[in-house]
C-alpha positions in Angstrom: -48.1 -60.7 234.3 -49.7 -57.9 232.2 -49.5 -54.2 232.6 -52.0 -51.8 231.1 -50.1 -48.6 230.4 -52.1 -45.4 231.3 -51.8 -42.5 228.9 -48.6 -40.5 229.6 -47.1 -43.5 231.4 -45.1 -46.6 230.4 -42.7 -49.0 232.0 -39.4 -47.1 231.9 -37.6 -48.5 228.8 -39.6 -51.7 229.4 -37.6 -51.8 232.7 -35.5 -55.0 232.5 -36.6 -56.1 229.1 -33.1 -56.5 227.9 -32.3 -59.5 230.0 -34.7 -60.1 232.8 -37.9 -59.9 230.7 -36.9 -61.8 227.6 -40.6 -62.6 226.7 -41.8 -59.1 226.7 -43.9 -58.2 223.7 -46.5 -55.7 222.6 -50.0 -57.0 222.6 -51.5 -53.7 221.4 -49.6 -50.7 220.2 -50.1 -47.1 219.3 -51.1 -47.2 215.6 -50.7 -44.8 212.8 -47.8 -42.7 211.5 -45.9 -40.6 214.0 -44.4 -37.3 212.8 -43.2 -36.0 216.2 -43.6 -36.1 219.9 -46.5 -33.6 219.8 -48.5 -36.4 218.1 -48.7 -38.2 221.4 -51.4 -36.0 222.7 -53.6 -36.8 219.8 -53.5 -40.6 220.2 -55.8 -42.2 222.6 -55.0 -45.9 221.9 -53.2 -47.4 224.9 -50.3 -49.9 224.6 -50.3 -53.2 226.5 -47.2 -55.0 227.6 -47.0 -58.6 228.6 -43.9 -59.0 230.8 -42.6 -62.4 232.0 -39.8 -61.8 234.4 -36.9 -64.3 234.5 -36.8 -64.0 238.2 -39.9 -63.8 240.4 -38.0 -61.5 242.8 -37.7 -58.7 240.2 -40.4 -56.1 240.2 -41.0 -53.6 237.4 -40.9 -49.9 238.1 -43.3 -47.4 236.4 -42.4 -43.8 235.8 -44.3 -41.0 234.1 -43.4 -40.5 230.5 -45.0 -40.2 227.1 -44.7 -42.9 224.4 -45.6 -43.5 220.8 -44.7 -46.3 218.5 -43.0 -45.6 215.1 -42.5 -49.1 213.8 -43.6 -52.7 214.6 -42.5 -55.2 212.0 -41.2 -58.8 211.9 -38.7 -60.0 209.3 -36.6 -63.2 209.4 -38.4 -64.2 212.6 -37.0 -61.0 214.3 -39.5 -58.6 215.8 -38.3 -55.0 215.2 -39.9 -52.2 217.1 -39.1 -48.5 217.3 -40.7 -46.3 220.0 -40.2 -42.8 221.1 -40.7 -41.0 224.4 -39.9 -37.5 225.7 -37.5 -38.7 228.4 -35.3 -41.0 226.2 -36.1 -40.1 222.6 -36.2 -42.9 220.1 -35.5 -46.5 221.1 -34.7 -49.5 218.9 -36.0 -52.8 220.2 -35.3 -56.3 218.7 -37.3 -59.2 219.9 -38.4 -57.3 223.0 -34.8 -56.4 224.0 -33.7 -52.7 224.0 -30.7 -52.2 221.8 -30.3 -48.4 222.2 -32.0 -45.2 223.1 -31.4 -41.8 221.7 -30.7 -40.2 225.1 -27.7 -42.4 226.1 -26.6 -44.5 223.1 -23.4 -42.4 222.9 -22.0 -43.9 226.1 -22.1 -47.5 224.7 -21.0 -46.6 221.2 -18.0 -44.5 222.3 -16.7 -47.0 224.8 -17.0 -50.2 222.7 -15.2 -48.3 220.0 -12.5 -46.2 221.7 -11.5 -48.7 224.4 -9.9 -51.0 221.8 -8.9 -48.3 219.4 -6.9 -46.4 222.0 -5.3 -49.6 223.2 -3.9 -50.4 219.8 -0.7 -48.6 218.6 -2.0 -48.2 215.0 -5.6 -49.2 214.4 -5.7 -48.6 210.6 -8.2 -51.3 209.5 -11.2 -52.2 211.7 -13.9 -54.8 211.4 -17.3 -54.3 213.0 -19.5 -57.4 213.4 -23.1 -56.5 214.0 -23.7 -52.8 214.9 -26.6 -52.4 212.4 -27.8 -49.2 214.0 -24.6 -47.5 212.7 -23.5 -46.1 216.1 -20.2 -48.0 216.3 -19.3 -47.1 212.7 -20.0 -43.5 213.5 -17.6 -43.6 216.5 -14.8 -45.7 214.9 -14.6 -43.3 211.9 -13.8 -40.5 214.3 -10.4 -42.0 215.3 -7.8 -40.3 213.1 -5.6 -43.4 212.7 -8.5 -45.5 211.2 -8.2 -45.6 207.5 -10.8 -48.2 206.6 -13.8 -49.9 208.3 -15.5 -53.1 207.2 -18.8 -53.9 208.7 -20.8 -57.2 208.5 -24.4 -57.0 209.6 -26.6 -60.1 209.2 -30.0 -58.2 209.3 -30.5 -55.8 206.4 -33.8 -54.7 207.9 -32.0 -53.1 210.9 -29.8 -51.2 208.6 -32.8 -49.8 206.7 -34.6 -48.9 210.0 -31.6 -47.1 211.4 -31.0 -45.1 208.2 -34.7 -44.0 208.1 -35.6 -43.6 211.7 -32.4 -43.2 213.6 -30.3 -40.8 211.6 -28.2 -39.8 214.6 -26.7 -43.3 214.4 -27.6 -44.4 210.9 -25.3 -41.6 209.5 -22.4 -43.8 210.5 -23.4 -46.3 207.8 -22.7 -43.8 205.0 -19.3 -42.8 206.2 -16.8 -42.9 203.3 -14.3 -45.0 205.4 -17.0 -47.8 205.6 -17.5 -50.8 203.4 -20.8 -52.5 204.4 -21.6 -56.2 203.9 -24.9 -57.9 204.7 -24.0 -61.4 205.8 -22.7 -63.7 208.5 -19.8 -62.5 210.6 -18.5 -66.0 211.3 -18.3 -66.8 207.6 -16.8 -63.4 206.7 -13.9 -63.8 209.1 -13.2 -67.3 207.9 -12.7 -65.8 204.4 -10.6 -62.9 205.6 -7.7 -64.2 207.8 -5.1 -61.9 209.3 -6.6 -58.7 207.8 -7.7 -56.5 210.7 -6.0 -54.5 213.5 -9.2 -54.3 215.6 -12.4 -56.3 215.6 -15.4 -54.9 217.4 -18.5 -57.1 218.0 -21.6 -55.0 218.6 -24.1 -57.8 219.2 -27.4 -58.2 220.9 -27.7 -60.3 224.1 -26.7 -64.0 224.2 -30.2 -65.3 223.2 -31.3 -66.7 219.9 -29.0 -66.1 216.9 -26.5 -64.1 219.0 -25.6 -67.0 221.3 -22.8 -68.1 218.9 -21.1 -64.7 219.3 -20.4 -65.4 223.0 -18.9 -68.9 222.5 -15.2 -70.0 222.4 -15.4 -70.7 218.7 -16.3 -67.1 218.0 -13.3 -65.7 219.8 -11.1 -68.2 218.0 -12.5 -67.0 214.7 -11.8 -63.4 215.6 -8.2 -64.3 216.5 -7.6 -65.8 213.1 -9.0 -62.7 211.4 -6.6 -60.4 213.2 -3.2 -59.1 212.2 -0.3 -59.7 214.6 -0.9 -57.6 217.7 -4.6 -57.3 216.9 -7.2 -56.4 219.5 -10.9 -57.4 219.9 -13.7 -55.9 221.9 -17.2 -57.5 222.5 -20.3 -56.6 224.4 -20.3 -58.8 227.5 -23.4 -58.0 229.6 -23.5 -56.7 233.2 -21.9 -58.0 236.3 -25.0 -57.0 238.4 -27.5 -59.2 236.6 -25.5 -61.7 234.6 -22.2 -62.4 236.3 -22.3 -65.9 235.0 -22.5 -64.8 231.4 -19.8 -62.2 232.0 -17.5 -64.8 233.6 -18.0 -67.3 230.8 -17.5 -64.7 228.1 -14.3 -63.4 229.8 -13.0 -67.0 230.2 -13.4 -67.6 226.4 -11.6 -64.4 225.7 -8.8 -65.1 228.2 -8.3 -68.6 226.9 -8.0 -67.3 223.3 -5.8 -64.2 223.6 -2.5 -63.4 225.2 -4.0 -60.6 227.2 -7.7 -60.1 228.3 -9.6 -57.6 230.4 -13.1 -56.5 231.3 -14.4 -52.9 231.4 -17.8 -51.3 231.7 -19.7 -48.1 230.9 -22.7 -46.5 232.5 -25.8 -46.6 230.3 -28.9 -45.6 232.2 -31.5 -47.4 230.0 -29.7 -50.8 230.0 -30.4 -53.3 232.8 -28.7 -52.2 236.1 -27.6 -49.0 234.3 -24.3 -50.6 233.1 -23.0 -52.6 230.2 -19.7 -54.5 230.1 -17.0 -55.3 227.4 -14.4 -58.0 227.1 -11.2 -57.0 225.4 -8.5 -59.4 224.1 -5.1 -58.8 222.5 -2.7 -61.0 220.6 0.2 -59.0 222.1 1.3 -59.8 225.6 2.5 -56.2 225.9 -0.9 -54.7 225.7 -2.1 -52.8 228.8 -5.7 -52.2 228.3 -5.9 -50.0 231.4 -3.6 -47.4 230.0 -4.6 -45.8 226.7 -1.8 -45.5 224.1 -3.6 -42.6 222.3 -4.7 -39.8 224.5 -6.8 -37.0 223.0 -6.9 -33.5 224.3 -10.1 -31.8 225.3 -10.1 -29.8 222.1 -9.8 -33.0 220.1 -12.5 -34.8 222.0 -14.8 -31.8 221.4 -14.0 -31.8 217.7 -15.0 -35.5 217.7 -18.3 -34.6 219.4 -17.4 -37.1 222.2 -19.7 -37.0 225.2 -18.5 -39.9 227.3 -15.1 -41.2 226.5 -11.8 -39.6 227.7 -8.5 -41.0 228.9 -9.6 -40.7 232.5 -12.9 -42.6 231.8 -10.8 -45.2 229.9 -8.7 -45.9 232.9 -11.7 -45.9 235.3 -13.7 -48.3 233.2 -11.4 -51.2 234.3 -11.8 -50.6 238.0 -14.4 -53.2 239.1 -16.3 -53.7 242.3 -14.7 -56.4 244.5 -17.2 -59.2 243.8 -16.7 -58.8 240.0 -12.9 -58.4 240.2 -12.7 -61.6 242.4 -14.9 -63.6 240.0 -12.7 -62.6 237.0 -9.4 -63.0 238.9 -10.5 -66.6 239.7 -10.9 -67.3 236.0 -7.4 -65.9 235.3 -6.0 -68.0 238.1 -7.7 -71.2 236.9 -6.7 -70.7 233.3 -3.1 -70.0 234.3 -3.1 -73.2 236.5 -4.4 -75.3 233.6 -1.7 -73.9 231.3 1.1 -74.6 233.8 -0.3 -78.1 234.3 -0.2 -78.7 230.6 3.4 -77.5 230.4 4.6 -80.1 232.9 
C-alpha cells in the first residue's frame, strides 16, 4: 500500500517500520540541505512512503507532525536515512527500520547498559558489539567502575553519520575510555578470549546481516570472550509483536549461560512502545533482578540519567503473565533436557 504524506503530516515514526513493515522505503523525499526545523515551512516537496505490512491485520496510524529529511544514502547495500520532526527530533533509520529517535533514545541506551553493569560486581572492561550511533558507549562510560570500553562496529558509515548528525549520541564515540574498531564482532571475539567483564550487543533487528547476532553460535562466542563471572546483554525484540523471536533468543541465552533473564524498557517510538533485553551470566550466583550497585538520586543526576534507577531495574524483570509463562516453559524444557542428559 502507498501513503502520500500531506504537508505537516507523516506516519508516526513510520509506525511499525521496525518490524511489521520491513519493506518500507522512501520513494520520494524532501530534498536539499536542512539547517533546522524552521526549514520545514519552506519546503513544499512531499515525501511518499511505500509500506508493506507483515500482517494484513495491522493498520498504520497517522498523526500530525512536521518532517524533513537530512540524509538518504546507501553504502554496503545498507540504506541509511536520517529524518527530523518536531515531536521526536532526529531519527536514524537503517534499511527502513528505526534505530533511535532523539526524544526517547535515552531509555534504550540507559537500560541496555546499566542492567548488565549494575548486575556485575566489578565491570571494569566492557565490550560493545554494534552501537554505531554511540549511545551505548555514552552510557557505559558513565559507570564509575568501568575503566575501559572496546567497541566493534561493522558499518563505518553509521559512525560518521552519528558523529555529524547525532552529536547527542555520537559524543560517546569520542570518550577517552573508548577504543573503537571497525570490523566484525564475531571475528573480534574469536581473537579476544576471556577478556571482558561485560559484553553488550546493540544490534538492529534479526533481519539481514544482524540475523547471526540472534543465533546460538553468537551467544557461545560471547561466552568465550568473557572473563569468569562475566555478563552479557543483547537487544531481544518485543513480546507483544515478536514473542517467537524473544523466546528463541532467550532459549539460546539460557542454554549458553549459567543464569539467564529477560527485561524490557518502555521506548515510545519502537514497535508496541517496548523493547526487550536478554541477559546471561557465567556465574550461577547472579541475580539480575536485584542490582548490586545502587546509585543515589544525586549520583543519577550527575550521570544525567533520565530513565534508569534501582527501582526501574527491578521492575524491568516483571513481565506480563503470557510472556512469563512462555519464558518459564523454555527454562523448564532446558532443565528437563539437562536432567535427561545426566541420567
